[in-house]
PDB file of N, CA, C and O in Angstrom:
ATOM      1  N   MET A   1       0.865  -1.293   0.363  1.00  0.00           N
ATOM      2  CA  MET A   1       0.012  -0.437   0.197  1.00  0.00           C
ATOM      3  C   MET A   1       0.931   1.294  -0.110  1.00  0.00           C
ATOM      4  O   MET A   1       1.956   1.504   0.539  1.00  0.00           O
ATOM      5  N   MET A   2       0.557   2.082  -0.843  1.00  0.00           N
ATOM      6  CA  MET A   2       1.560   3.447  -1.062  1.00  0.00           C
ATOM      7  C   MET A   2       0.453   4.715  -0.182  1.00  0.00           C
ATOM      8  O   MET A   2      -0.606   5.138  -0.645  1.00  0.00           O
ATOM      9  N   LEU A   3       0.980   5.059   0.961  1.00  0.00           N
ATOM     10  CA  LEU A   3       0.324   6.152   1.823  1.00  0.00           C
ATOM     11  C   LEU A   3       1.618   7.518   0.862  1.00  0.00           C
ATOM     12  O   LEU A   3       2.794   7.569   0.500  1.00  0.00           O
ATOM     13  N   LYS A   4       0.441   8.331   0.852  1.00  0.00           N
ATOM     14  CA  LYS A   4       0.787   9.819   0.322  1.00  0.00           C
ATOM     15  C   LYS A   4      -0.032  10.731   0.701  1.00  0.00           C
ATOM     16  O   LYS A   4      -1.230  10.446   0.722  1.00  0.00           O
ATOM     17  N   GLY A   5       0.367  11.930   1.056  1.00  0.00           N
ATOM     18  CA  GLY A   5      -0.666  13.103   1.377  1.00  0.00           C
ATOM     19  C   GLY A   5       0.539  14.088   2.503  1.00  0.00           C
ATOM     20  O   GLY A   5       1.758  14.026   2.666  1.00  0.00           O
ATOM     21  N   PHE A   6      -0.426  14.846   3.030  1.00  0.00           N
ATOM     22  CA  PHE A   6       0.052  15.619   4.185  1.00  0.00           C
ATOM     23  C   PHE A   6      -0.740  15.584   5.404  1.00  0.00           C
ATOM     24  O   PHE A   6      -1.744  16.292   5.470  1.00  0.00           O
ATOM     25  N   SER A   7      -0.369  14.769   6.467  1.00  0.00           N
ATOM     26  CA  SER A   7      -1.119  14.919   7.722  1.00  0.00           C
ATOM     27  C   SER A   7      -0.218  15.763   8.833  1.00  0.00           C
ATOM     28  O   SER A   7       0.971  15.608   9.110  1.00  0.00           O
ATOM     29  N   ALA A   8      -1.033  16.565   9.297  1.00  0.00           N
ATOM     30  CA  ALA A   8      -0.989  17.314  10.300  1.00  0.00           C
ATOM     31  C   ALA A   8      -1.058  16.935  12.031  1.00  0.00           C
ATOM     32  O   ALA A   8      -2.136  16.470  12.401  1.00  0.00           O
ATOM     33  N   PHE A   9       0.074  17.117  13.141  1.00  0.00           N
ATOM     34  CA  PHE A   9      -0.457  16.959  14.415  1.00  0.00           C
ATOM     35  C   PHE A   9      -0.359  18.055  15.029  1.00  0.00           C
ATOM     36  O   PHE A   9       0.532  18.263  15.853  1.00  0.00           O
ATOM     37  N   PRO A  10      -1.145  18.799  14.753  1.00  0.00           N
ATOM     38  CA  PRO A  10      -1.259  20.327  15.564  1.00  0.00           C
ATOM     39  C   PRO A  10      -1.170  20.258  17.055  1.00  0.00           C
ATOM     40  O   PRO A  10      -1.901  19.338  17.422  1.00  0.00           O
ATOM     41  N   ILE A  11      -0.676  20.749  17.917  1.00  0.00           N
ATOM     42  CA  ILE A  11      -0.498  21.031  19.396  1.00  0.00           C
ATOM     43  C   ILE A  11      -1.801  20.960  19.916  1.00  0.00           C
ATOM     44  O   ILE A  11      -2.748  21.174  19.159  1.00  0.00           O
ATOM     45  N   MET A  12      -1.969  20.713  21.001  1.00  0.00           N
ATOM     46  CA  MET A  12      -3.307  20.919  21.180  1.00  0.00           C
ATOM     47  C   MET A  12      -2.900  22.684  22.832  1.00  0.00           C
ATOM     48  O   MET A  12      -2.274  22.876  23.875  1.00  0.00           O
ATOM     49  N   PRO A  13      -4.097  23.587  21.591  1.00  0.00           N
ATOM     50  CA  PRO A  13      -3.715  24.903  22.711  1.00  0.00           C
ATOM     51  C   PRO A  13      -4.279  24.717  23.896  1.00  0.00           C
ATOM     52  O   PRO A  13      -5.377  24.175  24.014  1.00  0.00           O
ATOM     53  N   CYS A  14      -3.371  25.279  25.180  1.00  0.00           N
ATOM     54  CA  CYS A  14      -4.266  24.640  26.666  1.00  0.00           C
ATOM     55  C   CYS A  14      -4.250  26.083  26.989  1.00  0.00           C
ATOM     56  O   CYS A  14      -3.385  26.826  26.526  1.00  0.00           O
ATOM     57  N   GLY A  15      -5.331  26.556  27.896  1.00  0.00           N
ATOM     58  CA  GLY A  15      -5.137  27.714  29.005  1.00  0.00           C
ATOM     59  C   GLY A  15      -4.061  27.620  30.424  1.00  0.00           C
ATOM     60  O   GLY A  15      -3.264  26.728  30.712  1.00  0.00           O
ATOM     61  N   SER A  16      -4.331  28.688  31.037  1.00  0.00           N
ATOM     62  CA  SER A  16      -3.457  28.671  32.104  1.00  0.00           C
ATOM     63  C   SER A  16      -3.892  27.489  33.004  1.00  0.00           C
ATOM     64  O   SER A  16      -2.989  26.903  33.601  1.00  0.00           O
ATOM     65  N   ASP A  17      -5.307  27.024  33.190  1.00  0.00           N
ATOM     66  CA  ASP A  17      -5.719  26.217  33.912  1.00  0.00           C
ATOM     67  C   ASP A  17      -5.738  25.121  33.451  1.00  0.00           C
ATOM     68  O   ASP A  17      -6.486  24.330  34.026  1.00  0.00           O
ATOM     69  N   GLY A  18      -4.907  24.583  32.185  1.00  0.00           N
ATOM     70  CA  GLY A  18      -4.677  23.276  31.684  1.00  0.00           C
ATOM     71  C   GLY A  18      -5.658  23.085  30.856  1.00  0.00           C
ATOM     72  O   GLY A  18      -5.375  22.301  29.951  1.00  0.00           O
ATOM     73  N   ARG A  19      -7.046  23.654  30.826  1.00  0.00           N
ATOM     74  CA  ARG A  19      -8.038  23.068  30.210  1.00  0.00           C
ATOM     75  C   ARG A  19      -8.024  23.595  28.401  1.00  0.00           C
ATOM     76  O   ARG A  19      -7.709  24.732  28.050  1.00  0.00           O
ATOM     77  N   VAL A  20      -8.394  22.594  27.542  1.00  0.00           N
ATOM     78  CA  VAL A  20      -8.230  23.223  26.204  1.00  0.00           C
ATOM     79  C   VAL A  20      -8.727  24.243  25.666  1.00  0.00           C
ATOM     80  O   VAL A  20      -9.826  24.643  26.049  1.00  0.00           O
ATOM     81  N   ASP A  21      -8.272  24.669  25.004  1.00  0.00           N
ATOM     82  CA  ASP A  21      -8.389  26.293  24.628  1.00  0.00           C
ATOM     83  C   ASP A  21      -9.173  26.247  23.204  1.00  0.00           C
ATOM     84  O   ASP A  21      -8.630  26.258  22.099  1.00  0.00           O
ATOM     85  N   THR A  22     -10.612  26.191  23.479  1.00  0.00           N
ATOM     86  CA  THR A  22     -11.120  25.798  22.292  1.00  0.00           C
ATOM     87  C   THR A  22     -11.623  26.613  21.174  1.00  0.00           C
ATOM     88  O   THR A  22     -12.204  26.258  20.149  1.00  0.00           O
ATOM     89  N   GLY A  23     -11.195  28.053  21.686  1.00  0.00           N
ATOM     90  CA  GLY A  23     -11.132  29.093  20.098  1.00  0.00           C
ATOM     91  C   GLY A  23     -10.144  28.703  19.796  1.00  0.00           C
ATOM     92  O   GLY A  23     -10.244  28.123  18.715  1.00  0.00           O
ATOM     93  N   ALA A  24      -8.992  28.696  20.247  1.00  0.00           N
ATOM     94  CA  ALA A  24      -7.308  28.704  19.641  1.00  0.00           C
ATOM     95  C   ALA A  24      -7.658  27.349  18.602  1.00  0.00           C
ATOM     96  O   ALA A  24      -7.515  27.482  17.387  1.00  0.00           O
ATOM     97  N   LEU A  25      -8.132  26.028  19.203  1.00  0.00           N
ATOM     98  CA  LEU A  25      -8.055  24.506  18.500  1.00  0.00           C
ATOM     99  C   LEU A  25      -8.786  25.334  17.308  1.00  0.00           C
ATOM    100  O   LEU A  25      -8.076  25.419  16.306  1.00  0.00           O
ATOM    101  N   ARG A  26     -10.251  26.058  17.188  1.00  0.00           N
ATOM    102  CA  ARG A  26     -10.856  26.356  15.768  1.00  0.00           C
ATOM    103  C   ARG A  26      -9.972  27.011  15.097  1.00  0.00           C
ATOM    104  O   ARG A  26      -9.616  26.518  14.026  1.00  0.00           O
ATOM    105  N   ARG A  27      -9.605  27.805  15.370  1.00  0.00           N
ATOM    106  CA  ARG A  27      -8.697  28.751  14.701  1.00  0.00           C
ATOM    107  C   ARG A  27      -7.476  28.450  13.923  1.00  0.00           C
ATOM    108  O   ARG A  27      -7.019  29.036  12.943  1.00  0.00           O
ATOM    109  N   LEU A  28      -6.886  27.038  14.796  1.00  0.00           N
ATOM    110  CA  LEU A  28      -5.678  26.544  14.297  1.00  0.00           C
ATOM    111  C   LEU A  28      -6.157  25.393  13.242  1.00  0.00           C
ATOM    112  O   LEU A  28      -5.396  24.897  12.411  1.00  0.00           O
ATOM    113  N   LEU A  29      -7.458  25.060  13.390  1.00  0.00           N
ATOM    114  CA  LEU A  29      -7.935  23.659  12.607  1.00  0.00           C
ATOM    115  C   LEU A  29      -8.196  24.863  11.349  1.00  0.00           C
ATOM    116  O   LEU A  29      -7.295  25.130  10.554  1.00  0.00           O
ATOM    117  N   ALA A  30      -9.132  25.329  11.314  1.00  0.00           N
ATOM    118  CA  ALA A  30      -9.133  26.501  10.390  1.00  0.00           C
ATOM    119  C   ALA A  30      -8.143  26.443   9.263  1.00  0.00           C
ATOM    120  O   ALA A  30      -8.274  25.958   8.139  1.00  0.00           O
ATOM    121  N   LEU A  31      -6.855  27.208   9.970  1.00  0.00           N
ATOM    122  CA  LEU A  31      -5.917  27.069   9.257  1.00  0.00           C
ATOM    123  C   LEU A  31      -5.464  26.251   8.422  1.00  0.00           C
ATOM    124  O   LEU A  31      -5.056  26.489   7.286  1.00  0.00           O
ATOM    125  N   LEU A  32      -5.539  25.075   9.074  1.00  0.00           N
ATOM    126  CA  LEU A  32      -5.014  23.687   8.861  1.00  0.00           C
ATOM    127  C   LEU A  32      -6.497  22.852   7.462  1.00  0.00           C
ATOM    128  O   LEU A  32      -6.335  21.899   6.700  1.00  0.00           O
ATOM    129  N   LEU A  33      -7.230  23.361   7.577  1.00  0.00           N
ATOM    130  CA  LEU A  33      -8.277  22.786   6.458  1.00  0.00           C
ATOM    131  C   LEU A  33      -7.980  23.883   5.432  1.00  0.00           C
ATOM    132  O   LEU A  33      -7.653  23.501   4.309  1.00  0.00           O
ATOM    133  N   ALA A  34      -8.054  25.226   5.680  1.00  0.00           N
ATOM    134  CA  ALA A  34      -7.571  25.852   4.268  1.00  0.00           C
ATOM    135  C   ALA A  34      -6.149  25.869   4.030  1.00  0.00           C
ATOM    136  O   ALA A  34      -5.805  26.735   3.227  1.00  0.00           O
ATOM    137  N   ALA A  35      -5.267  25.181   4.485  1.00  0.00           N
ATOM    138  CA  ALA A  35      -3.738  24.623   3.696  1.00  0.00           C
ATOM    139  C   ALA A  35      -4.403  23.227   2.750  1.00  0.00           C
ATOM    140  O   ALA A  35      -3.856  22.871   1.706  1.00  0.00           O
ATOM    141  N   GLU A  36      -5.638  22.538   3.299  1.00  0.00           N
ATOM    142  CA  GLU A  36      -6.081  21.402   2.447  1.00  0.00           C
ATOM    143  C   GLU A  36      -5.443  20.161   2.541  1.00  0.00           C
ATOM    144  O   GLU A  36      -5.198  19.280   1.717  1.00  0.00           O
ATOM    145  N   VAL A  37      -5.205  20.312   3.877  1.00  0.00           N
ATOM    146  CA  VAL A  37      -4.414  18.581   4.542  1.00  0.00           C
ATOM    147  C   VAL A  37      -5.435  17.823   4.520  1.00  0.00           C
ATOM    148  O   VAL A  37      -6.643  18.042   4.619  1.00  0.00           O
ATOM    149  N   ASP A  38      -4.605  16.588   4.329  1.00  0.00           N
ATOM    150  CA  ASP A  38      -5.191  15.257   3.817  1.00  0.00           C
ATOM    151  C   ASP A  38      -5.782  14.777   5.274  1.00  0.00           C
ATOM    152  O   ASP A  38      -6.722  13.984   5.230  1.00  0.00           O
ATOM    153  N   SER A  39      -5.323  15.177   6.506  1.00  0.00           N
ATOM    154  CA  SER A  39      -5.535  14.762   7.391  1.00  0.00           C
ATOM    155  C   SER A  39      -5.176  15.312   8.716  1.00  0.00           C
ATOM    156  O   SER A  39      -4.236  16.106   8.755  1.00  0.00           O
ATOM    157  N   ILE A  40      -5.969  14.913  10.115  1.00  0.00           N
ATOM    158  CA  ILE A  40      -5.350  15.951  10.700  1.00  0.00           C
ATOM    159  C   ILE A  40      -5.533  14.904  12.435  1.00  0.00           C
ATOM    160  O   ILE A  40      -6.473  14.190  12.782  1.00  0.00           O
ATOM    161  N   GLU A  41      -4.746  15.098  12.886  1.00  0.00           N
ATOM    162  CA  GLU A  41      -4.763  13.785  14.284  1.00  0.00           C
ATOM    163  C   GLU A  41      -4.427  14.640  15.451  1.00  0.00           C
ATOM    164  O   GLU A  41      -3.339  15.208  15.556  1.00  0.00           O
ATOM    165  N   LEU A  42      -5.296  14.711  16.245  1.00  0.00           N
ATOM    166  CA  LEU A  42      -5.663  15.040  17.476  1.00  0.00           C
ATOM    167  C   LEU A  42      -4.775  14.341  18.556  1.00  0.00           C
ATOM    168  O   LEU A  42      -5.279  13.349  19.083  1.00  0.00           O
ATOM    169  N   LEU A  43      -3.856  14.617  18.854  1.00  0.00           N
ATOM    170  CA  LEU A  43      -3.493  13.586  19.620  1.00  0.00           C
ATOM    171  C   LEU A  43      -3.020  14.241  21.271  1.00  0.00           C
ATOM    172  O   LEU A  43      -2.320  13.531  21.994  1.00  0.00           O
ATOM    173  N   GLY A  44      -3.371  15.308  21.637  1.00  0.00           N
ATOM    174  CA  GLY A  44      -3.599  16.112  23.014  1.00  0.00           C
ATOM    175  C   GLY A  44      -2.360  16.366  23.544  1.00  0.00           C
ATOM    176  O   GLY A  44      -2.119  16.409  24.750  1.00  0.00           O
ATOM    177  N   SER A  45      -1.411  16.570  22.477  1.00  0.00           N
ATOM    178  CA  SER A  45      -0.317  16.990  23.286  1.00  0.00           C
ATOM    179  C   SER A  45       0.023  18.547  23.118  1.00  0.00           C
ATOM    180  O   SER A  45      -0.207  19.260  22.141  1.00  0.00           O
ATOM    181  N   THR A  46       0.664  18.901  24.398  1.00  0.00           N
ATOM    182  CA  THR A  46       1.019  20.209  24.457  1.00  0.00           C
ATOM    183  C   THR A  46       2.682  20.773  23.568  1.00  0.00           C
ATOM    184  O   THR A  46       3.133  21.915  23.475  1.00  0.00           O
ATOM    185  N   GLY A  47       3.328  19.289  22.968  1.00  0.00           N
ATOM    186  CA  GLY A  47       4.281  19.632  22.304  1.00  0.00           C
ATOM    187  C   GLY A  47       6.039  19.625  23.100  1.00  0.00           C
ATOM    188  O   GLY A  47       7.166  19.846  22.656  1.00  0.00           O
ATOM    189  N   SER A  48       5.400  19.188  24.668  1.00  0.00           N
ATOM    190  CA  SER A  48       6.440  19.457  25.146  1.00  0.00           C
ATOM    191  C   SER A  48       6.872  18.016  25.941  1.00  0.00           C
ATOM    192  O   SER A  48       5.876  17.334  26.186  1.00  0.00           O
ATOM    193  N   TYR A  49       7.960  17.505  26.325  1.00  0.00           N
ATOM    194  CA  TYR A  49       8.289  16.098  26.936  1.00  0.00           C
ATOM    195  C   TYR A  49       7.658  16.142  28.401  1.00  0.00           C
ATOM    196  O   TYR A  49       7.089  17.081  28.958  1.00  0.00           O
ATOM    197  N   ALA A  50       7.916  14.882  28.853  1.00  0.00           N
ATOM    198  CA  ALA A  50       7.227  14.931  30.409  1.00  0.00           C
ATOM    199  C   ALA A  50       8.407  14.746  31.224  1.00  0.00           C
ATOM    200  O   ALA A  50       8.311  14.723  32.451  1.00  0.00           O
TER     201      ALA A  50
END
């Protein structure tokens, strides 16, 4: 099977209280959709290591 395309793995924007910032997430997803990525995977990561 040949896989091709662009998969986006965006960081999960969080507020100072640690909760997901849904407004920021919507804006981020809108940018990815406008860029016509082939798939978006939300992993709940903040991009930092443990």
